[in-house]
N, C-alpha and C positions, 0 to 999 in steps of 0.2 A: 063470624063466623056462618054458612046457613046450615041449616037441615042433615045438607046430602055432604058436608066437609067433614074429614078424619083426624084430630090430631094426630100428629105427630108421637112419636115414645119421647121426644124432647120434652113437647109441650107438656105429654102427662107428667114425667118428670117435675115440671116447676111444677105445674097445679099443685099436683099432692105434696111437694114441699112448702108452698103456699098456705096448701090445708095447714097441714102439721105447728106451720109458723101461729095461724091465725088461733085458732083452736089454745096452745098452749098460752097465747096471749090473754084470749078471752077468761080461761080457767083464774092465767095470775089471778087478773084485773079481779076475776068472781072472791077466788080467796083474799089478796086485801081487800076488796069490802067487807065481807066478812068481818077481818080483823077489823074495821074501820070503827063496823054496828053495836061491834059486841066488845069494845071498849070501854069502861065507863069511864065517863064523863068527871074527875076530878082536877084539881088546882096541878097536885105532884102527880109525876108517876119515877118507880125505878124504871129501870135499865132493862131487868129480865120485867116485866107487866106491858114493855113495847119491845123486846124480842121478835113475836111475832109477827108489829105489824112491820120491824122494819125487813124484816125477811124474803114478805110478802112484797114488802114494794119494791127494793133486790132485786126480786123473781121478774116482775113487772118492767122492770129500767131494764131487763137483760135481755126479755123476747121483744120490747120495743126497739130495742140494739138487732137481735137478730133482724125481725121485720124491715130496720133499713138498709142493713146489709145485704138483703134481700131484692128489696127493692134497687140500689145500685147500681145490680149487678142489673138486674134481669129490663129497668123499665125507664132504663136510660139504649140501653140498645135497641129500643123501637122510635 
C-alpha cells in the first residue's frame, strides 16, 4: 500500500483483530516462559507444582489456535 491509499473499515477491523490475537499470543508465550524459567529443577513434580505451567501452556495453544483460525479466514482470500 502506498502512502496515499486509505485503508477500508474492513481492513482496519482485520488489522485490529490480528493485533489483538498477536498480543494475546505474545503475552501468553511470555507467561509460559516465566513459568518454565521459575520452575525449580528436580526429578519429580507434584501436579500442584505443574499446574501454572500447564495452564500457561494451554493458554499458548489456545492463542495459536485463534491465530490459525484467523489465518484460515483471511489468508486464503488473497
